[in-house]
Jmol script that loads the backbone (N, CA, C; Angstrom):
load data "model"
ATOM      1  N   ASN A   1     -20.919  12.732  10.816  1.00  0.00           N
ATOM      2  CA  ASN A   1     -19.635  12.337  10.283  1.00  0.00           C
ATOM      3  C   ASN A   1     -19.612  12.615   8.787  1.00  0.00           C
ATOM      4  N   ILE A   2     -18.606  13.320   8.340  1.00  0.00           N
ATOM      5  CA  ILE A   2     -18.493  13.712   6.931  1.00  0.00           C
ATOM      6  C   ILE A   2     -18.375  12.500   6.027  1.00  0.00           C
ATOM      7  N   LEU A   3     -17.614  11.497   6.451  1.00  0.00           N
ATOM      8  CA  LEU A   3     -17.454  10.297   5.623  1.00  0.00           C
ATOM      9  C   LEU A   3     -18.807   9.626   5.371  1.00  0.00           C
ATOM     10  N   ARG A   4     -19.616   9.580   6.398  1.00  0.00           N
ATOM     11  CA  ARG A   4     -20.952   8.975   6.269  1.00  0.00           C
ATOM     12  C   ARG A   4     -21.807   9.767   5.284  1.00  0.00           C
ATOM     13  N   GLN A   5     -21.748  11.094   5.379  1.00  0.00           N
ATOM     14  CA  GLN A   5     -22.523  11.940   4.476  1.00  0.00           C
ATOM     15  C   GLN A   5     -22.064  11.793   3.036  1.00  0.00           C
ATOM     16  N   GLN A   6     -20.788  11.490   2.847  1.00  0.00           N
ATOM     17  CA  GLN A   6     -20.249  11.313   1.500  1.00  0.00           C
ATOM     18  C   GLN A   6     -20.467   9.895   0.975  1.00  0.00           C
ATOM     19  N   GLY A   7     -21.097   9.055   1.777  1.00  0.00           N
ATOM     20  CA  GLY A   7     -21.388   7.693   1.335  1.00  0.00           C
ATOM     21  C   GLY A   7     -20.286   6.692   1.616  1.00  0.00           C
ATOM     22  N   ASP A   8     -19.259   7.091   2.367  1.00  0.00           N
ATOM     23  CA  ASP A   8     -18.173   6.183   2.710  1.00  0.00           C
ATOM     24  C   ASP A   8     -18.494   5.500   4.036  1.00  0.00           C
ATOM     25  N   LEU A   9     -19.371   4.501   3.979  1.00  0.00           N
ATOM     26  CA  LEU A   9     -19.819   3.815   5.185  1.00  0.00           C
ATOM     27  C   LEU A   9     -18.659   3.123   5.894  1.00  0.00           C
ATOM     28  N   GLN A  10     -17.805   2.451   5.140  1.00  0.00           N
ATOM     29  CA  GLN A  10     -16.678   1.745   5.755  1.00  0.00           C
ATOM     30  C   GLN A  10     -15.742   2.729   6.467  1.00  0.00           C
ATOM     31  N   GLY A  11     -15.460   3.845   5.832  1.00  0.00           N
ATOM     32  CA  GLY A  11     -14.600   4.851   6.453  1.00  0.00           C
ATOM     33  C   GLY A  11     -15.229   5.427   7.709  1.00  0.00           C
ATOM     34  N   ALA A  12     -16.515   5.699   7.651  1.00  0.00           N
ATOM     35  CA  ALA A  12     -17.217   6.238   8.810  1.00  0.00           C
ATOM     36  C   ALA A  12     -17.234   5.227   9.955  1.00  0.00           C
ATOM     37  N   LEU A  13     -17.503   3.971   9.631  1.00  0.00           N
ATOM     38  CA  LEU A  13     -17.507   2.929  10.662  1.00  0.00           C
ATOM     39  C   LEU A  13     -16.140   2.821  11.333  1.00  0.00           C
ATOM     40  N   GLU A  14     -15.095   2.845  10.536  1.00  0.00           N
ATOM     41  CA  GLU A  14     -13.748   2.739  11.088  1.00  0.00           C
ATOM     42  C   GLU A  14     -13.440   3.929  11.990  1.00  0.00           C
ATOM     43  N   CYS A  15     -13.877   5.125  11.583  1.00  0.00           N
ATOM     44  CA  CYS A  15     -13.680   6.322  12.410  1.00  0.00           C
ATOM     45  C   CYS A  15     -14.390   6.179  13.759  1.00  0.00           C
ATOM     46  N   PHE A  16     -15.646   5.771  13.719  1.00  0.00           N
ATOM     47  CA  PHE A  16     -16.415   5.621  14.953  1.00  0.00           C
ATOM     48  C   PHE A  16     -15.824   4.526  15.839  1.00  0.00           C
ATOM     49  N   ARG A  17     -15.409   3.416  15.220  1.00  0.00           N
ATOM     50  CA  ARG A  17     -14.807   2.329  16.009  1.00  0.00           C
ATOM     51  C   ARG A  17     -13.519   2.791  16.688  1.00  0.00           C
ATOM     52  N   MET A  18     -12.678   3.481  15.940  1.00  0.00           N
ATOM     53  CA  MET A  18     -11.419   3.965  16.522  1.00  0.00           C
ATOM     54  C   MET A  18     -11.694   4.935  17.664  1.00  0.00           C
ATOM     55  N   ALA A  19     -12.647   5.820  17.462  1.00  0.00           N
ATOM     56  CA  ALA A  19     -12.984   6.791  18.515  1.00  0.00           C
ATOM     57  C   ALA A  19     -13.524   6.070  19.745  1.00  0.00           C
ATOM     58  N   ALA A  20     -14.362   5.074  19.531  1.00  0.00           N
ATOM     59  CA  ALA A  20     -14.948   4.340  20.651  1.00  0.00           C
ATOM     60  C   ALA A  20     -13.875   3.586  21.421  1.00  0.00           C
ATOM     61  N   VAL A  21     -12.982   2.930  20.715  1.00  0.00           N
ATOM     62  CA  VAL A  21     -11.934   2.152  21.370  1.00  0.00           C
ATOM     63  C   VAL A  21     -10.957   3.073  22.100  1.00  0.00           C
ATOM     64  N   GLU A  22     -10.546   4.148  21.451  1.00  0.00           N
ATOM     65  CA  GLU A  22      -9.540   5.028  22.035  1.00  0.00           C
ATOM     66  C   GLU A  22     -10.067   5.831  23.218  1.00  0.00           C
ATOM     67  N   THR A  23     -11.326   6.226  23.169  1.00  0.00           N
ATOM     68  CA  THR A  23     -11.870   7.082  24.226  1.00  0.00           C
ATOM     69  C   THR A  23     -12.710   6.316  25.240  1.00  0.00           C
ATOM     70  N   GLY A  24     -13.115   5.094  24.900  1.00  0.00           N
ATOM     71  CA  GLY A  24     -14.022   4.365  25.777  1.00  0.00           C
ATOM     72  C   GLY A  24     -15.398   5.000  25.815  1.00  0.00           C
ATOM     73  N   CYS A  25     -15.734   5.705  24.768  1.00  0.00           N
ATOM     74  CA  CYS A  25     -16.962   6.490  24.688  1.00  0.00           C
ATOM     75  C   CYS A  25     -18.111   5.674  24.078  1.00  0.00           C
ATOM     76  N   CYS A  26     -19.240   5.707  24.720  1.00  0.00           N
ATOM     77  CA  CYS A  26     -20.411   4.976  24.238  1.00  0.00           C
ATOM     78  C   CYS A  26     -20.918   5.486  22.897  1.00  0.00           C
ATOM     79  N   GLU A  27     -20.820   6.788  22.678  1.00  0.00           N
ATOM     80  CA  GLU A  27     -21.417   7.376  21.486  1.00  0.00           C
ATOM     81  C   GLU A  27     -20.833   6.805  20.194  1.00  0.00           C
ATOM     82  N   GLY A  28     -19.550   6.493  20.192  1.00  0.00           N
ATOM     83  CA  GLY A  28     -18.945   5.887  19.011  1.00  0.00           C
ATOM     84  C   GLY A  28     -19.531   4.521  18.726  1.00  0.00           C
ATOM     85  N   TRP A  29     -19.705   3.720  19.789  1.00  0.00           N
ATOM     86  CA  TRP A  29     -20.317   2.395  19.614  1.00  0.00           C
ATOM     87  C   TRP A  29     -21.773   2.529  19.175  1.00  0.00           C
ATOM     88  N   ASP A  30     -22.480   3.503  19.763  1.00  0.00           N
ATOM     89  CA  ASP A  30     -23.884   3.726  19.376  1.00  0.00           C
ATOM     90  C   ASP A  30     -23.985   4.067  17.893  1.00  0.00           C
ATOM     91  N   ALA A  31     -23.112   4.962  17.429  1.00  0.00           N
ATOM     92  CA  ALA A  31     -23.136   5.371  16.021  1.00  0.00           C
ATOM     93  C   ALA A  31     -22.812   4.202  15.102  1.00  0.00           C
ATOM     94  N   CYS A  32     -21.826   3.394  15.482  1.00  0.00           N
ATOM     95  CA  CYS A  32     -21.504   2.197  14.682  1.00  0.00           C
ATOM     96  C   CYS A  32     -22.709   1.270  14.603  1.00  0.00           C
ATOM     97  N   GLY A  33     -23.335   1.040  15.733  1.00  0.00           N
ATOM     98  CA  GLY A  33     -24.495   0.151  15.763  1.00  0.00           C
ATOM     99  C   GLY A  33     -25.622   0.632  14.873  1.00  0.00           C
ATOM    100  N   GLU A  34     -25.901   1.923  14.935  1.00  0.00           N
ATOM    101  CA  GLU A  34     -26.963   2.496  14.091  1.00  0.00           C
ATOM    102  C   GLU A  34     -26.652   2.327  12.609  1.00  0.00           C
ATOM    103  N   MET A  35     -25.400   2.614  12.238  1.00  0.00           N
ATOM    104  CA  MET A  35     -25.039   2.480  10.820  1.00  0.00           C
ATOM    105  C   MET A  35     -25.097   1.029  10.370  1.00  0.00           C
ATOM    106  N   LEU A  36     -24.636   0.125  11.213  1.00  0.00           N
ATOM    107  CA  LEU A  36     -24.653  -1.294  10.837  1.00  0.00           C
ATOM    108  C   LEU A  36     -26.082  -1.825  10.726  1.00  0.00           C
ATOM    109  N   ARG A  37     -26.959  -1.379  11.598  1.00  0.00           N
ATOM    110  CA  ARG A  37     -28.359  -1.797  11.475  1.00  0.00           C
ATOM    111  C   ARG A  37     -28.935  -1.293  10.155  1.00  0.00           C
ATOM    112  N   GLY A  38     -28.536  -0.088   9.769  1.00  0.00           N
ATOM    113  CA  GLY A  38     -29.027   0.508   8.529  1.00  0.00           C
ATOM    114  C   GLY A  38     -28.654  -0.276   7.282  1.00  0.00           C
ATOM    115  N   VAL A  39     -27.593  -1.074   7.370  1.00  0.00           N
ATOM    116  CA  VAL A  39     -27.197  -1.899   6.223  1.00  0.00           C
ATOM    117  C   VAL A  39     -27.399  -3.384   6.526  1.00  0.00           C
ATOM    118  N   ALA A  40     -28.279  -3.668   7.481  1.00  0.00           N
ATOM    119  CA  ALA A  40     -28.701  -5.030   7.837  1.00  0.00           C
ATOM    120  C   ALA A  40     -27.553  -5.912   8.330  1.00  0.00           C
ATOM    121  N   GLU A  41     -26.575  -5.315   8.982  1.00  0.00           N
ATOM    122  CA  GLU A  41     -25.488  -6.075   9.617  1.00  0.00           C
ATOM    123  C   GLU A  41     -25.830  -6.211  11.102  1.00  0.00           C
ATOM    124  N   TRP A  42     -26.879  -7.015  11.364  1.00  0.00           N
ATOM    125  CA  TRP A  42     -27.460  -7.056  12.705  1.00  0.00           C
ATOM    126  C   TRP A  42     -26.535  -7.634  13.764  1.00  0.00           C
ATOM    127  N   ASN A  43     -25.771  -8.660  13.450  1.00  0.00           N
ATOM    128  CA  ASN A  43     -24.861  -9.226  14.452  1.00  0.00           C
ATOM    129  C   ASN A  43     -23.787  -8.223  14.849  1.00  0.00           C
ATOM    130  N   ASP A  44     -23.202  -7.558  13.869  1.00  0.00           N
ATOM    131  CA  ASP A  44     -22.181  -6.550  14.175  1.00  0.00           C
ATOM    132  C   ASP A  44     -22.790  -5.369  14.930  1.00  0.00           C
ATOM    133  N   ALA A  45     -23.997  -4.981  14.561  1.00  0.00           N
ATOM    134  CA  ALA A  45     -24.672  -3.889  15.265  1.00  0.00           C
ATOM    135  C   ALA A  45     -24.905  -4.264  16.727  1.00  0.00           C
ATOM    136  N   SER A  46     -25.311  -5.498  16.943  1.00  0.00           N
ATOM    137  CA  SER A  46     -25.538  -5.978  18.302  1.00  0.00           C
ATOM    138  C   SER A  46     -24.241  -5.973  19.112  1.00  0.00           C
ATOM    139  N   MET A  47     -23.146  -6.353  18.485  1.00  0.00           N
ATOM    140  CA  MET A  47     -21.853  -6.341  19.175  1.00  0.00           C
ATOM    141  C   MET A  47     -21.458  -4.918  19.569  1.00  0.00           C
ATOM    142  N   CYS A  48     -21.757  -3.947  18.724  1.00  0.00           N
ATOM    143  CA  CYS A  48     -21.481  -2.548  19.071  1.00  0.00           C
ATOM    144  C   CYS A  48     -22.311  -2.122  20.278  1.00  0.00           C
ATOM    145  N   CYS A  49     -23.563  -2.523  20.301  1.00  0.00           N
ATOM    146  CA  CYS A  49     -24.424  -2.193  21.450  1.00  0.00           C
ATOM    147  C   CYS A  49     -23.879  -2.814  22.726  1.00  0.00           C
ATOM    148  N   GLN A  50     -23.448  -4.069  22.633  1.00  0.00           N
ATOM    149  CA  GLN A  50     -22.889  -4.735  23.808  1.00  0.00           C
ATOM    150  C   GLN A  50     -21.638  -4.014  24.304  1.00  0.00           C
ATOM    151  N   ALA A  51     -20.808  -3.546  23.374  1.00  0.00           N
ATOM    152  CA  ALA A  51     -19.607  -2.803  23.756  1.00  0.00           C
ATOM    153  C   ALA A  51     -19.986  -1.501  24.463  1.00  0.00           C
ATOM    154  N   ALA A  52     -21.009  -0.819  23.961  1.00  0.00           N
ATOM    155  CA  ALA A  52     -21.469   0.423  24.600  1.00  0.00           C
ATOM    156  C   ALA A  52     -22.004   0.137  26.004  1.00  0.00           C
ATOM    157  N   LEU A  53     -22.714  -0.973  26.148  1.00  0.00           N
ATOM    158  CA  LEU A  53     -23.281  -1.321  27.453  1.00  0.00           C
ATOM    159  C   LEU A  53     -22.209  -1.748  28.449  1.00  0.00           C
ATOM    160  N   GLU A  54     -21.088  -2.235  27.963  1.00  0.00           N
ATOM    161  CA  GLU A  54     -19.975  -2.552  28.867  1.00  0.00           C
ATOM    162  C   GLU A  54     -19.414  -1.269  29.474  1.00  0.00           C
ATOM    163  N   VAL A  55     -19.419  -0.198  28.698  1.00  0.00           N
ATOM    164  CA  VAL A  55     -18.949   1.095  29.196  1.00  0.00           C
ATOM    165  C   VAL A  55     -19.986   1.700  30.134  1.00  0.00           C
ATOM    166  N   ASN A  56     -21.260   1.624  29.739  1.00  0.00           N
ATOM    167  CA  ASN A  56     -22.352   2.200  30.531  1.00  0.00           C
ATOM    168  C   ASN A  56     -23.574   1.306  30.423  1.00  0.00           C
ATOM    169  N   PRO A  57     -23.836   0.485  31.437  1.00  0.00           N
ATOM    170  CA  PRO A  57     -24.971  -0.451  31.381  1.00  0.00           C
ATOM    171  C   PRO A  57     -26.345   0.225  31.257  1.00  0.00           C
ATOM    172  N   ALA A  58     -26.411   1.516  31.525  1.00  0.00           N
ATOM    173  CA  ALA A  58     -27.678   2.253  31.416  1.00  0.00           C
ATOM    174  C   ALA A  58     -27.727   3.097  30.147  1.00  0.00           C
ATOM    175  N   ASN A  59     -26.953   2.725  29.137  1.00  0.00           N
ATOM    176  CA  ASN A  59     -26.905   3.476  27.880  1.00  0.00           C
ATOM    177  C   ASN A  59     -28.228   3.288  27.136  1.00  0.00           C
ATOM    178  N   ILE A  60     -29.034   4.313  27.155  1.00  0.00           N
ATOM    179  CA  ILE A  60     -30.373   4.236  26.562  1.00  0.00           C
ATOM    180  C   ILE A  60     -30.312   3.984  25.067  1.00  0.00           C
ATOM    181  N   ALA A  61     -29.413   4.648  24.363  1.00  0.00           N
ATOM    182  CA  ALA A  61     -29.315   4.461  22.902  1.00  0.00           C
ATOM    183  C   ALA A  61     -29.005   3.009  22.561  1.00  0.00           C
ATOM    184  N   ALA A  62     -28.086   2.396  23.303  1.00  0.00           N
ATOM    185  CA  ALA A  62     -27.724   1.000  23.038  1.00  0.00           C
ATOM    186  C   ALA A  62     -28.875   0.056  23.372  1.00  0.00           C
ATOM    187  N   LEU A  63     -29.563   0.307  24.474  1.00  0.00           N
ATOM    188  CA  LEU A  63     -30.703  -0.542  24.849  1.00  0.00           C
ATOM    189  C   LEU A  63     -31.824  -0.441  23.812  1.00  0.00           C
ATOM    190  N   LEU A  64     -32.089   0.788  23.365  1.00  0.00           N
ATOM    191  CA  LEU A  64     -33.123   0.969  22.335  1.00  0.00           C
ATOM    192  C   LEU A  64     -32.745   0.252  21.045  1.00  0.00           C
ATOM    193  N   LEU A  65     -31.497   0.404  20.632  1.00  0.00           N
ATOM    194  CA  LEU A  65     -31.067  -0.232  19.392  1.00  0.00           C
ATOM    195  C   LEU A  65     -31.114  -1.748  19.521  1.00  0.00           C
ATOM    196  N   LEU A  66     -30.702  -2.287  20.666  1.00  0.00           N
ATOM    197  CA  LEU A  66     -30.816  -3.734  20.864  1.00  0.00           C
ATOM    198  C   LEU A  66     -32.267  -4.188  20.793  1.00  0.00           C
ATOM    199  N   GLY A  67     -33.168  -3.370  21.308  1.00  0.00           N
ATOM    200  CA  GLY A  67     -34.593  -3.696  21.209  1.00  0.00           C
ATOM    201  C   GLY A  67     -35.055  -3.744  19.758  1.00  0.00           C
ATOM    202  N   LEU A  68     -34.633  -2.764  18.975  1.00  0.00           N
ATOM    203  CA  LEU A  68     -35.001  -2.738  17.553  1.00  0.00           C
ATOM    204  C   LEU A  68     -34.366  -3.907  16.806  1.00  0.00           C
ATOM    205  N   LEU A  69     -33.125  -4.227  17.142  1.00  0.00           N
ATOM    206  CA  LEU A  69     -32.468  -5.381  16.527  1.00  0.00           C
ATOM    207  C   LEU A  69     -33.186  -6.676  16.895  1.00  0.00           C
ATOM    208  N   SER A  70     -33.696  -6.739  18.112  1.00  0.00           N
ATOM    209  CA  SER A  70     -34.455  -7.916  18.534  1.00  0.00           C
ATOM    210  C   SER A  70     -35.739  -8.056  17.723  1.00  0.00           C
ATOM    211  N   ILE A  71     -36.387  -6.937  17.444  1.00  0.00           N
ATOM    212  CA  ILE A  71     -37.575  -6.978  16.578  1.00  0.00           C
ATOM    213  C   ILE A  71     -37.172  -7.465  15.191  1.00  0.00           C
ATOM    214  N   ASP A  72     -36.068  -6.926  14.664  1.00  0.00           N
ATOM    215  CA  ASP A  72     -35.580  -7.352  13.347  1.00  0.00           C
ATOM    216  C   ASP A  72     -35.359  -8.857  13.308  1.00  0.00           C
ATOM    217  N   ALA A  73     -34.893  -9.415  14.427  1.00  0.00           N
ATOM    218  CA  ALA A  73     -34.598 -10.849  14.502  1.00  0.00           C
ATOM    219  C   ALA A  73     -35.823 -11.675  14.867  1.00  0.00           C
ATOM    220  N   GLY A  74     -36.953 -11.006  15.113  1.00  0.00           N
ATOM    221  CA  GLY A  74     -38.179 -11.722  15.449  1.00  0.00           C
ATOM    222  C   GLY A  74     -38.304 -12.081  16.920  1.00  0.00           C
ATOM    223  N   ASP A  75     -37.451 -11.537  17.769  1.00  0.00           N
ATOM    224  CA  ASP A  75     -37.489 -11.830  19.200  1.00  0.00           C
ATOM    225  C   ASP A  75     -38.217 -10.704  19.931  1.00  0.00           C
ATOM    226  N   VAL A  76     -39.539 -10.726  19.823  1.00  0.00           N
ATOM    227  CA  VAL A  76     -40.364  -9.653  20.382  1.00  0.00           C
ATOM    228  C   VAL A  76     -40.273  -9.627  21.907  1.00  0.00           C
ATOM    229  N   SER A  77     -40.179 -10.788  22.522  1.00  0.00           N
ATOM    230  CA  SER A  77     -40.099 -10.856  23.980  1.00  0.00           C
ATOM    231  C   SER A  77     -38.851 -10.121  24.494  1.00  0.00           C
ATOM    232  N   ARG A  78     -37.732 -10.359  23.853  1.00  0.00           N
ATOM    233  CA  ARG A  78     -36.497  -9.671  24.251  1.00  0.00           C
ATOM    234  C   ARG A  78     -36.616  -8.173  23.988  1.00  0.00           C
ATOM    235  N   ALA A  79     -37.212  -7.815  22.860  1.00  0.00           N
ATOM    236  CA  ALA A  79     -37.399  -6.399  22.537  1.00  0.00           C
ATOM    237  C   ALA A  79     -38.210  -5.709  23.631  1.00  0.00           C
ATOM    238  N   LEU A  80     -39.300  -6.329  24.037  1.00  0.00           N
ATOM    239  CA  LEU A  80     -40.142  -5.738  25.083  1.00  0.00           C
ATOM    240  C   LEU A  80     -39.361  -5.554  26.381  1.00  0.00           C
ATOM    241  N   SER A  81     -38.557  -6.556  26.724  1.00  0.00           N
ATOM    242  CA  SER A  81     -37.754  -6.463  27.933  1.00  0.00           C
ATOM    243  C   SER A  81     -36.763  -5.298  27.860  1.00  0.00           C
ATOM    244  N   LEU A  82     -36.135  -5.119  26.705  1.00  0.00           N
ATOM    245  CA  LEU A  82     -35.186  -4.024  26.535  1.00  0.00           C
ATOM    246  C   LEU A  82     -35.876  -2.662  26.587  1.00  0.00           C
ATOM    247  N   PHE A  83     -37.042  -2.555  25.947  1.00  0.00           N
ATOM    248  CA  PHE A  83     -37.777  -1.285  25.999  1.00  0.00           C
ATOM    249  C   PHE A  83     -38.234  -0.988  27.426  1.00  0.00           C
ATOM    250  N   ASP A  84     -38.609  -2.039  28.165  1.00  0.00           N
ATOM    251  CA  ASP A  84     -38.985  -1.853  29.569  1.00  0.00           C
ATOM    252  C   ASP A  84     -37.794  -1.354  30.395  1.00  0.00           C
ATOM    253  N   GLN A  85     -36.583  -1.855  30.094  1.00  0.00           N
ATOM    254  CA  GLN A  85     -35.389  -1.380  30.797  1.00  0.00           C
ATOM    255  C   GLN A  85     -35.193   0.118  30.567  1.00  0.00           C
ATOM    256  N   VAL A  86     -35.378   0.542  29.318  1.00  0.00           N
ATOM    257  CA  VAL A  86     -35.234   1.962  29.010  1.00  0.00           C
ATOM    258  C   VAL A  86     -36.269   2.774  29.782  1.00  0.00           C
ATOM    259  N   LEU A  87     -37.503   2.302  29.785  1.00  0.00           N
ATOM    260  CA  LEU A  87     -38.562   3.040  30.475  1.00  0.00           C
ATOM    261  C   LEU A  87     -38.365   3.048  31.984  1.00  0.00           C
ATOM    262  N   HIS A  88     -37.687   2.048  32.509  1.00  0.00           N
ATOM    263  CA  HIS A  88     -37.349   2.051  33.934  1.00  0.00           C
ATOM    264  C   HIS A  88     -36.321   3.154  34.218  1.00  0.00           C
ATOM    265  N   ILE A  89     -35.362   3.320  33.313  1.00  0.00           N
ATOM    266  CA  ILE A  89     -34.322   4.350  33.454  1.00  0.00           C
ATOM    267  C   ILE A  89     -34.903   5.739  33.182  1.00  0.00           C
ATOM    268  N   ASP A  90     -35.722   5.826  32.129  1.00  0.00           N
ATOM    269  CA  ASP A  90     -36.284   7.109  31.696  1.00  0.00           C
ATOM    270  C   ASP A  90     -37.762   6.910  31.347  1.00  0.00           C
ATOM    271  N   PRO A  91     -38.639   7.028  32.351  1.00  0.00           N
ATOM    272  CA  PRO A  91     -40.064   6.754  32.133  1.00  0.00           C
ATOM    273  C   PRO A  91     -40.731   7.622  31.058  1.00  0.00           C
ATOM    274  N   SER A  92     -40.133   8.742  30.703  1.00  0.00           N
ATOM    275  CA  SER A  92     -40.752   9.613  29.705  1.00  0.00           C
ATOM    276  C   SER A  92     -40.137   9.436  28.313  1.00  0.00           C
ATOM    277  N   ASN A  93     -39.357   8.383  28.105  1.00  0.00           N
ATOM    278  CA  ASN A  93     -38.696   8.179  26.821  1.00  0.00           C
ATOM    279  C   ASN A  93     -39.737   7.764  25.774  1.00  0.00           C
ATOM    280  N   GLN A  94     -40.017   8.685  24.863  1.00  0.00           N
ATOM    281  CA  GLN A  94     -41.054   8.467  23.852  1.00  0.00           C
ATOM    282  C   GLN A  94     -40.680   7.387  22.842  1.00  0.00           C
ATOM    283  N   LYS A  95     -39.415   7.334  22.466  1.00  0.00           N
ATOM    284  CA  LYS A  95     -38.992   6.325  21.496  1.00  0.00           C
ATOM    285  C   LYS A  95     -39.180   4.921  22.068  1.00  0.00           C
ATOM    286  N   ALA A  96     -38.836   4.736  23.333  1.00  0.00           N
ATOM    287  CA  ALA A  96     -39.020   3.434  23.967  1.00  0.00           C
ATOM    288  C   ALA A  96     -40.506   3.091  24.079  1.00  0.00           C
ATOM    289  N   ALA A  97     -41.314   4.076  24.449  1.00  0.00           N
ATOM    290  CA  ALA A  97     -42.757   3.832  24.581  1.00  0.00           C
ATOM    291  C   ALA A  97     -43.374   3.468  23.237  1.00  0.00           C
ATOM    292  N   GLN A  98     -43.010   4.193  22.187  1.00  0.00           N
ATOM    293  CA  GLN A  98     -43.547   3.907  20.854  1.00  0.00           C
ATOM    294  C   GLN A  98     -43.055   2.568  20.329  1.00  0.00           C
ATOM    295  N   SER A  99     -41.784   2.283  20.550  1.00  0.00           N
ATOM    296  CA  SER A  99     -41.227   1.009  20.096  1.00  0.00           C
ATOM    297  C   SER A  99     -41.860  -0.151  20.839  1.00  0.00           C
ATOM    298  N   ARG A 100     -42.151   0.047  22.124  1.00  0.00           N
ATOM    299  CA  ARG A 100     -42.802  -0.991  22.915  1.00  0.00           C
ATOM    300  C   ARG A 100     -44.198  -1.278  22.372  1.00  0.00           C
ATOM    301  N   LEU A 101     -44.941  -0.222  22.045  1.00  0.00           N
ATOM    302  CA  LEU A 101     -46.275  -0.415  21.471  1.00  0.00           C
ATOM    303  C   LEU A 101     -46.197  -1.141  20.133  1.00  0.00           C
ATOM    304  N   TYR A 102     -45.235  -0.782  19.315  1.00  0.00           N
ATOM    305  CA  TYR A 102     -45.044  -1.448  18.035  1.00  0.00           C
ATOM    306  C   TYR A 102     -44.763  -2.929  18.248  1.00  0.00           C
ATOM    307  N   ALA A 103     -43.872  -3.239  19.198  1.00  0.00           N
ATOM    308  CA  ALA A 103     -43.533  -4.639  19.486  1.00  0.00           C
ATOM    309  C   ALA A 103     -44.742  -5.400  20.004  1.00  0.00           C
ATOM    310  N   LEU A 104     -45.540  -4.757  20.838  1.00  0.00           N
ATOM    311  CA  LEU A 104     -46.757  -5.414  21.348  1.00  0.00           C
ATOM    312  C   LEU A 104     -47.708  -5.785  20.213  1.00  0.00           C
ATOM    313  N   ASN A 105     -47.797  -4.911  19.214  1.00  0.00           N
ATOM    314  CA  ASN A 105     -48.659  -5.193  18.077  1.00  0.00           C
ATOM    315  C   ASN A 105     -48.160  -6.350  17.229  1.00  0.00           C
ATOM    316  N   LEU A 106     -46.863  -6.645  17.324  1.00  0.00           N
ATOM    317  CA  LEU A 106     -46.297  -7.764  16.577  1.00  0.00           C
ATOM    318  C   LEU A 106     -46.548  -9.096  17.233  1.00  0.00           C
ATOM    319  N   SER A 107     -46.765  -9.059  18.557  1.00  0.00           N
ATOM    320  CA  SER A 107     -46.918 -10.334  19.275  1.00  0.00           C
ATOM    321  C   SER A 107     -48.328 -10.863  19.243  1.00  0.00           C
TER     322      SER A 107
END
end "model"
wireframe off; spacefill off
backbone 0.3
color backbone group
């Protein structure tokens, strides 16, 4: 997104939100969640993930991000469960496997 590259986070977020709402597309919610996590807006990021999962309950990007947000919040047990869900959907997902190992080291 050009707005994001230019440093206009609010403009980029609004663009992604509008696209997600208008199209019902998971990718817009995923992008919003990633950007919000990047600026430590964890509750809003989590809400974006939940919106993406309402569209597609097997959305790997949203499940992974929720797992990372759970680590940020100190909920390692929930993070592990979310990473396990991803690995159930996609057993070869390297990001989920690495994130799971990281979470295990925290517990």
